[in-house]
C-alpha positions as CSV (number, residue, x, y, z in Angstrom):
1,X,135.1,128.5,315.0
2,X,138.6,128.9,316.4
3,X,141.6,128.1,314.7
4,X,142.4,124.3,314.4
5,X,145.3,123.3,316.2
6,X,148.3,121.9,314.2
7,X,149.0,118.3,315.1
8,X,152.2,117.6,316.9
9,X,155.1,116.0,315.0
10,X,154.8,112.3,315.2
11,X,158.4,111.4,314.9
12,X,161.1,111.9,317.6
13,X,163.4,114.8,317.0
14,X,167.2,114.8,317.9
15,X,168.6,117.9,319.8
16,X,171.4,119.2,321.8
17,X,170.6,120.4,325.5
18,X,172.3,123.6,326.1
19,X,171.1,124.2,329.8
20,X,168.5,123.5,332.4
21,X,165.3,125.7,332.9
22,X,164.4,126.7,336.5
23,X,161.8,124.1,336.7
24,X,164.4,121.2,335.9
25,X,164.0,120.7,332.3
26,X,166.4,120.6,329.6
27,X,166.5,123.5,327.1
28,X,167.2,122.7,323.5
29,X,166.6,124.8,320.3
30,X,165.2,123.4,317.3
31,X,165.2,125.7,314.3
32,X,166.0,128.6,316.5
33,X,163.1,127.9,318.8
34,X,163.5,126.9,322.5
35,X,162.1,123.4,323.6
36,X,161.7,122.5,327.1
37,X,162.5,118.7,327.3
38,X,161.5,116.7,330.4
39,X,164.2,114.2,331.4
40,X,167.0,116.0,329.6
41,X,170.3,117.3,331.2
42,X,172.7,120.0,329.8
43,X,175.4,118.7,327.7
44,X,173.3,115.7,326.3
45,X,172.1,114.9,322.9
46,X,168.6,113.4,323.0
47,X,165.9,112.1,321.0
48,X,162.5,113.6,322.2
49,X,159.0,113.7,321.3
50,X,157.0,117.1,321.1
51,X,154.2,117.3,323.8
52,X,153.2,120.7,323.3
53,X,153.7,123.6,320.8
54,X,153.3,127.3,321.6
55,X,154.2,130.5,319.9
56,X,157.2,131.4,321.9
57,X,158.4,127.8,323.0
58,X,157.8,124.2,322.7
59,X,157.8,121.4,325.1
60,X,158.7,117.7,324.9
61,X,160.0,114.7,326.7
62,X,163.0,112.4,326.2
63,X,162.5,109.3,324.2
64,X,166.2,108.3,324.2
65,X,169.4,109.6,325.4
66,X,171.9,109.4,322.6
67,X,174.9,111.2,324.5
68,X,174.5,111.1,328.3
69,X,175.7,113.9,330.7
70,X,178.3,112.9,333.3
71,X,175.8,114.1,335.8
72,X,173.3,111.7,334.7
73,X,172.5,108.8,337.3
74,X,169.7,106.1,337.2
75,X,166.7,107.2,339.1
76,X,166.1,105.5,342.3
77,X,162.4,105.8,342.0
78,X,160.7,103.4,339.4
79,X,157.8,106.0,339.2
80,X,160.4,108.8,338.1
81,X,159.0,110.5,335.1
82,X,155.4,109.9,335.7
83,X,155.1,111.1,339.2
84,X,155.1,115.0,339.5
85,X,156.9,114.9,343.0
86,X,160.4,115.1,341.8
87,X,161.9,116.7,338.7
88,X,165.6,115.8,339.0
89,X,166.3,112.2,340.1
90,X,168.2,111.6,337.0
91,X,170.8,114.0,338.1
92,X,173.5,113.5,340.7
93,X,172.5,115.1,344.0
94,X,175.8,117.1,344.0
95,X,175.1,118.3,340.6
96,X,171.5,119.4,341.4
97,X,173.0,121.5,344.3
98,X,175.5,123.2,341.8
99,X,172.7,123.9,339.4
100,X,170.6,125.6,342.1
101,X,173.5,127.7,342.9
102,X,173.9,128.7,339.5
103,X,170.2,129.5,339.1
104,X,170.4,131.7,342.4
105,X,173.3,133.7,340.9
106,X,171.8,134.2,337.6
107,X,168.5,135.2,339.0
108,X,170.2,137.8,341.2
109,X,172.2,139.2,338.4
110,X,169.4,139.1,335.8
111,X,166.5,140.6,337.9
112,X,168.1,142.2,341.1
113,X,171.2,143.5,339.2
114,X,173.2,142.5,342.3
115,X,176.1,140.2,343.0
116,X,176.8,139.5,346.7
117,X,180.2,140.3,348.0
118,X,180.6,136.4,349.0
119,X,178.8,133.2,348.3
120,X,177.8,131.0,351.1
121,X,178.7,127.1,351.1
122,X,175.2,125.5,350.1
123,X,173.2,123.9,352.9
124,X,172.6,120.3,352.1
125,X,171.4,117.1,353.8
126,X,170.2,113.7,353.1
127,X,168.5,113.5,349.9
128,X,166.1,110.5,350.7
129,X,163.2,110.0,353.3
130,X,163.5,114.0,354.0
131,X,159.9,114.9,353.7
132,X,158.0,114.9,356.8
133,X,155.1,117.1,355.6
134,X,153.2,116.5,352.3
135,X,149.9,116.6,350.8
136,X,149.0,113.1,349.1
137,X,146.2,113.0,346.5
138,X,143.6,110.0,347.1
139,X,141.4,108.7,344.1
140,X,139.7,105.8,343.5
141,X,140.2,104.5,339.8
142,X,137.5,102.1,338.6
143,X,139.6,100.9,335.7
144,X,142.5,99.7,338.0
145,X,139.8,98.4,340.8
146,X,141.5,100.1,343.7
147,X,142.4,103.5,345.3
148,X,145.5,105.3,344.6
149,X,147.4,107.4,347.0
150,X,150.4,109.5,346.2
151,X,151.5,112.6,344.4
152,X,149.9,113.9,341.2
153,X,151.3,112.8,337.8
154,X,153.4,115.3,336.2
155,X,151.5,118.0,334.5
156,X,148.1,116.3,335.5
157,X,145.4,116.3,338.2
158,X,145.4,112.4,338.1
159,X,147.1,110.6,341.2
160,X,150.1,108.7,340.2
161,X,150.1,104.9,340.7
162,X,152.8,104.7,343.3
163,X,154.1,101.6,345.2
164,X,156.4,103.5,347.3
165,X,158.0,107.0,347.5
166,X,161.6,107.2,348.5
167,X,161.6,111.1,349.5
168,X,158.7,110.6,352.0
169,X,159.2,109.7,355.6
170,X,159.7,105.6,355.3
171,X,156.9,105.1,357.5
172,X,154.5,106.7,354.9
173,X,156.5,106.2,351.8
174,X,156.7,102.4,352.2
175,X,153.0,102.2,352.8
176,X,151.2,104.1,350.0
177,X,149.5,100.6,348.6
178,X,148.6,99.8,352.1
179,X,147.0,103.3,352.6
180,X,145.1,102.8,349.3
181,X,143.8,99.3,350.4
182,X,142.7,100.9,353.8
183,X,140.7,103.8,352.0
184,X,139.2,101.3,349.5
185,X,137.7,99.5,352.4
186,X,135.9,102.3,353.7
187,X,132.2,103.3,353.0
188,X,133.5,106.8,352.2
189,X,136.2,106.0,349.8
190,X,134.7,108.1,347.1
191,X,134.4,110.9,349.5
192,X,138.1,111.2,350.7
193,X,140.2,113.2,348.4
194,X,143.6,113.7,350.2
195,X,145.7,112.7,353.1
196,X,148.1,115.3,354.9
197,X,151.3,114.0,356.3
198,X,152.7,115.8,359.4
199,X,155.6,114.8,361.6
200,X,158.2,116.4,363.9
201,X,160.9,114.8,365.9
202,X,158.6,112.0,366.9
203,X,155.2,110.9,366.1
204,X,153.9,111.0,362.7
205,X,150.1,112.2,361.9
206,X,148.0,111.4,359.1
207,X,145.0,113.8,358.4
208,X,142.4,112.2,356.4
209,X,140.3,114.9,354.6
210,X,136.6,113.5,354.8
211,X,133.7,115.0,352.7
212,X,131.3,112.8,354.6
213,X,131.2,111.5,358.1
214,X,133.0,108.0,358.5
215,X,130.8,105.1,359.6
216,X,131.4,103.4,362.9
217,X,133.0,100.5,360.9
218,X,135.2,103.1,359.1
219,X,136.4,104.4,362.5
220,X,137.2,101.0,363.6
221,X,139.3,100.4,360.4
222,X,141.3,103.6,360.8
223,X,142.0,102.7,364.3
224,X,143.2,99.2,363.6
225,X,145.5,100.7,361.0
226,X,146.9,103.2,363.6
227,X,147.4,100.5,366.0
228,X,149.2,98.2,363.4
229,X,151.5,101.0,362.2
230,X,152.0,103.3,365.1
231,X,150.9,106.1,363.0
232,X,148.4,108.6,364.3
233,X,145.1,109.3,362.4
234,X,143.2,112.6,362.4
235,X,140.2,113.7,360.5
236,X,139.4,116.9,358.7
237,X,135.7,117.2,357.9
238,X,135.9,120.9,357.1
239,X,138.5,123.8,357.2
240,X,141.7,123.3,358.9
241,X,140.1,124.4,362.2
242,X,138.1,121.1,362.1
243,X,141.3,118.8,362.1
244,X,140.9,116.3,365.3
245,X,142.2,113.2,366.3
246,X,140.3,109.9,366.5
247,X,140.1,108.6,370.0
248,X,143.3,107.8,371.6
249,X,145.1,109.3,368.6
250,X,145.9,112.7,370.0
251,X,149.8,113.6,370.0
252,X,151.8,116.6,370.5
253,X,153.8,117.4,367.5
254,X,157.1,119.4,367.7
255,X,160.7,119.6,366.8
256,X,163.9,120.7,368.7
257,X,166.6,123.1,367.6
258,X,169.3,121.7,369.7
259,X,171.8,124.4,369.2
260,X,169.5,127.0,370.8
261,X,167.9,124.9,373.5
262,X,164.4,125.4,371.9
263,X,161.4,123.1,371.1
264,X,158.9,124.4,368.5
265,X,155.4,122.8,369.2
266,X,152.8,122.8,366.2
267,X,149.4,121.4,365.0
268,X,149.2,119.0,361.9
269,X,148.2,121.9,359.5
270,X,150.5,124.6,360.6
271,X,153.3,125.6,358.2
272,X,156.7,124.0,359.1
273,X,159.5,123.0,356.8
274,X,159.2,119.8,355.0
275,X,162.8,118.9,355.7
276,X,163.4,119.4,359.4
277,X,167.0,118.2,359.4
278,X,167.9,121.0,356.8
279,X,165.8,123.4,358.8
280,X,168.1,123.0,361.8
281,X,171.1,123.9,359.7
282,X,169.0,126.9,358.2
283,X,168.4,128.4,361.6
284,X,171.9,127.8,362.8
285,X,173.2,129.8,359.6
286,X,170.7,132.3,360.0
287,X,171.5,133.2,363.5
288,X,175.3,133.0,362.8
289,X,174.8,135.6,359.9
290,X,172.5,137.9,361.8
291,X,174.7,137.6,365.0
292,X,172.4,139.1,367.6
293,X,174.1,140.6,370.9
294,X,172.5,140.6,374.2
295,X,171.7,144.3,373.8
296,X,170.1,144.1,370.4
297,X,166.5,144.6,369.4
298,X,165.6,142.1,366.7
299,X,162.4,142.1,364.2
300,X,161.4,138.8,362.7
301,X,158.8,139.2,360.0
302,X,156.7,136.5,358.6
303,X,157.7,134.6,361.8
304,X,155.0,131.9,361.8
305,X,155.5,129.6,364.9
306,X,158.6,131.2,365.8
307,X,161.1,128.8,363.9
308,X,163.6,131.9,364.0
309,X,162.1,134.1,366.7
310,X,162.4,131.8,369.6
311,X,166.3,131.0,368.9
312,X,166.8,134.7,368.5
313,X,165.1,135.4,371.7
314,X,167.8,133.1,373.4
315,X,170.6,135.5,372.1
316,X,169.1,139.0,371.6
317,X,168.0,141.7,374.2
318,X,164.4,141.5,372.8
319,X,162.6,140.1,369.8
320,X,159.4,141.0,368.0
321,X,157.8,138.4,365.7
322,X,155.2,139.6,363.2
323,X,152.8,137.2,361.6
324,X,149.5,137.5,359.6
325,X,148.1,134.2,360.8
326,X,146.2,134.8,364.2
327,X,146.3,131.1,364.9
328,X,150.0,130.9,364.2
329,X,150.6,133.9,366.4
330,X,148.8,132.3,369.3
331,X,150.8,129.0,369.1
332,X,154.0,131.1,368.7
333,X,153.0,132.7,372.1
334,X,152.5,129.2,373.6
335,X,155.8,128.3,372.2
336,X,157.4,131.2,374.0
337,X,155.8,130.3,377.3
338,X,156.8,126.7,376.6
339,X,160.5,127.6,376.2
340,X,160.5,130.0,379.2
341,X,161.1,133.1,377.0
342,X,159.9,136.2,378.3
343,X,161.7,138.8,376.0
344,X,159.8,138.1,372.9
345,X,156.6,139.7,371.7
346,X,154.4,138.1,369.1
347,X,152.2,140.5,367.0
348,X,149.5,139.7,364.4
349,X,149.4,142.0,361.4
350,X,148.9,141.6,357.5
351,X,152.3,142.4,356.4
352,X,151.1,143.0,352.7
353,X,148.7,145.8,353.9
354,X,149.9,149.6,354.0
355,X,151.7,149.8,357.4
356,X,150.8,152.5,359.7
357,X,152.6,154.4,362.5
358,X,150.2,152.8,364.9
359,X,151.5,149.4,364.0
360,X,153.7,148.5,367.1
361,X,156.5,146.9,365.1
362,X,156.6,149.8,362.7
363,X,156.9,152.5,365.5
364,X,160.0,150.9,367.0
365,X,163.7,151.0,366.4
366,X,165.5,147.8,365.7
367,X,169.1,146.8,365.3
368,X,168.6,143.7,363.2
369,X,165.8,141.9,361.1
370,X,165.1,138.5,359.8
371,X,162.6,138.1,356.8
372,X,161.1,134.7,355.9
373,X,158.2,135.6,353.6
374,X,156.1,133.2,351.2
375,X,156.9,133.0,347.5
376,X,155.2,136.4,346.9
377,X,158.4,137.9,348.6
378,X,158.6,141.0,351.0
379,X,158.5,144.1,348.7
380,X,155.8,145.9,350.8
381,X,157.6,145.8,354.1
382,X,161.0,146.8,352.9
383,X,160.8,150.5,353.2
384,X,159.1,150.6,356.5
385,X,161.5,148.0,357.6
386,X,164.5,150.3,356.5
387,X,162.7,153.2,358.5
388,X,163.1,151.1,361.7
389,X,166.9,151.7,361.5
390,X,168.0,148.1,361.2
391,X,171.6,147.6,360.3
392,X,171.6,143.9,359.1
393,X,169.0,141.8,357.5
394,X,169.0,138.1,356.8
395,X,166.4,137.2,354.2
396,X,165.2,133.5,354.0
397,X,163.7,133.1,350.7
398,X,161.7,130.1,349.0
399,X,161.7,131.7,345.6
400,X,164.6,133.3,343.9
401,X,162.8,135.5,341.6
402,X,161.1,137.7,344.4
403,X,164.4,137.6,346.5
404,X,166.1,139.1,343.5
405,X,163.4,141.7,343.1
406,X,163.6,142.6,346.7
407,X,167.4,142.7,346.6
408,X,167.3,145.4,343.8
409,X,165.1,147.3,346.1
410,X,167.2,147.1,349.1
411,X,170.4,147.8,347.3
412,X,169.6,150.1,344.7
413,X,166.8,152.0,346.5
414,X,167.3,151.7,350.2
415,X,170.9,152.0,350.9
416,X,172.0,148.5,351.7
417,X,174.7,146.2,350.4
418,X,174.3,142.4,349.6
419,X,177.0,140.9,351.6
420,X,176.4,137.4,351.3
421,X,173.9,134.8,349.5
422,X,173.8,131.0,349.2
423,X,171.5,128.1,348.2
424,X,169.8,125.6,350.3
425,X,168.7,122.3,349.2
426,X,165.5,122.1,351.2
427,X,163.8,119.8,348.5
428,X,166.4,117.4,347.0
429,X,165.3,115.9,343.6
430,X,163.2,118.9,342.8
431,X,164.0,122.4,341.1
432,X,162.4,124.1,344.1
433,X,165.3,126.5,345.5
434,X,165.5,128.1,348.9
435,X,168.1,130.5,349.6
436,X,169.5,133.0,352.2
437,X,170.9,136.4,351.7
438,X,172.4,139.2,354.0
439,X,172.1,142.9,353.6
440,X,173.8,145.5,355.6
441,X,173.2,149.1,355.8
442,X,175.9,151.1,353.9
443,X,177.8,153.3,356.2
């Protein structure tokens, strides 16, 4: 038999919160041991109750705030603390941004052993109603006698019982109970586990994941919901390639980048930024920092649908975009044609595989490069990228840890300088941190 787990302390414990962890929890120390406390902010004295104890650290949740931080605000959402969609609604939005800037600086220094020559002003936007892309859980709860639609509960696989969501696009955020009632009325209510939200500048699409085919009556109810709300209903019976609109529901999703005269078209399951307003500011900043000239050859790695590639093509001499998803590459090529751009070449390649001299992007010379990798970073492409002769790299990151790791390699191993870096608040009220960094080759 395994060792019996020691029961958690029953009584709340008072502690002073020294800092904030990278996932938005307050960090306190009790008897010399770190405790990560949900709902606590730096500078506060709180009463908390233990929720988990481990060898290296413990976890807890606030019971009462004894001495509040001046940065504490009343959460706008009544579900905050239960729903896992947000972690920082109790913190003033401006303070959230300052915290993310601090996390970026500390991570670059600790992991990357680098400090930028200058800090970029943070990119911020409207902190409410910004999420145009989301995956909502759906579950019928017998004890409640209804279907719940929303984000998962914090630290749980259960769907939170949400009446509204203030970070989702209002067309969906105000309709979560209505969506639950709709699903509850369907014959396949037990076989519908999620709803994907997708929108660009115009229509909003809801993709219902269906494990069994809906009945004719189900389709009638879904179409009636679409007609009543102005939302567009798609079904997904299998993989993303099976996503298809119900009759009369087909729309073209897209968003414009006005400063660059470009429109990016996409399908509901394609990767696009959840926060399109901030995405526009991000693209503008990236192009300003990269500063392509009419004679420059530019390389865009992890290019997706061409979010950066297409604007770059409007300013550079030539652009090569490389992406590992063949479907995204095909749609990126269509986007180039849609925008009348003939100086951009989209290539499909696994950027995490060992590059060969035969790879078209690897065998060319480039002046500038842009990287927008997933959370795992871009370590595998850095050496071959440096070998192309690029003089300046703009690195767009969705995870500071891998940005810092890659910055160390670029600066200490490949002969670049970190000339600028800054945070981007793509996901207000969460601890998620997007950032941008500029690297220039040493003379």
